[in-house]
C-alpha positions as CSV (number, residue, x, y, z in Angstrom):
1,M,-18.6,4.8,-31.1
2,L,-15.7,7.6,-30.7
3,R,-12.9,6.6,-28.3
4,Y,-10.9,9.4,-26.5
5,H,-7.5,8.9,-25.8
6,F,-6.2,10.9,-22.8
7,V,-2.4,11.5,-22.5
8,Q,-1.1,10.6,-19.3
9,S,2.1,12.1,-17.8
10,P,5.1,10.0,-18.3
11,Y,5.6,9.5,-14.6
12,V,2.2,8.5,-14.0
13,V,2.5,5.9,-17.1
14,L,5.6,4.5,-15.3
15,G,4.5,4.6,-11.8
16,V,7.4,6.8,-10.6
17,P,7.5,10.3,-8.8
18,E,8.6,13.4,-10.7
19,D,12.0,13.4,-8.9
20,A,12.8,10.0,-9.9
21,S,16.6,9.3,-11.1
22,D,17.3,7.9,-14.4
23,A,18.1,4.6,-12.6
24,A,14.7,4.3,-11.0
25,I,13.2,5.0,-14.4
26,R,14.9,2.4,-16.2
27,Q,14.0,0.0,-13.3
28,A,10.6,0.9,-13.9
29,Q,10.9,0.2,-17.6
30,R,12.3,-3.3,-17.0
31,Q,9.2,-4.0,-14.5
32,C,6.6,-3.0,-17.0
33,A,8.3,-4.4,-19.9
34,G,8.1,-7.9,-17.9
35,A,4.7,-7.3,-17.2
36,Y,3.4,-5.8,-20.4
37,H,5.4,-7.9,-22.9
38,P,2.9,-9.1,-25.6
39,D,4.8,-12.4,-26.0
40,R,4.5,-13.3,-22.3
41,D,0.9,-14.4,-22.2
42,G,0.1,-14.8,-25.9
43,H,-0.4,-12.0,-28.2
44,D,-2.5,-9.4,-26.6
45,P,-3.0,-5.9,-28.4
46,E,-3.7,-4.1,-25.1
47,K,-0.4,-5.2,-23.5
48,E,1.4,-4.1,-26.9
49,R,-0.1,-0.9,-26.7
50,R,0.8,-0.2,-22.9
51,L,4.3,-1.4,-23.7
52,K,4.7,1.2,-26.3
53,E,3.4,4.0,-23.7
54,V,6.0,2.9,-21.5
55,N,8.8,2.9,-24.0
56,E,7.6,6.1,-25.1
57,A,7.5,7.7,-21.7
58,V,11.2,6.7,-20.7
59,S,12.5,8.1,-24.0
60,I,10.7,11.3,-23.1
61,L,12.0,11.3,-19.5
62,V,15.7,9.9,-20.1
63,D,16.3,12.5,-23.1
64,A,14.8,15.5,-21.1
């Protein structure tokens, strides 16, 4: 079975508007880290994947 991975906008991944400040982006990262941390509810590969997406989105937006 083929699985397609669609790349989302970093803003969509974090749930912030495109004009969000660095502080708002960092706040969204902290909220997502609490929700998606794999150690929180046992080791969940989906949460781990989601947390990696969040961290990648932050690195793209803050460095831009």
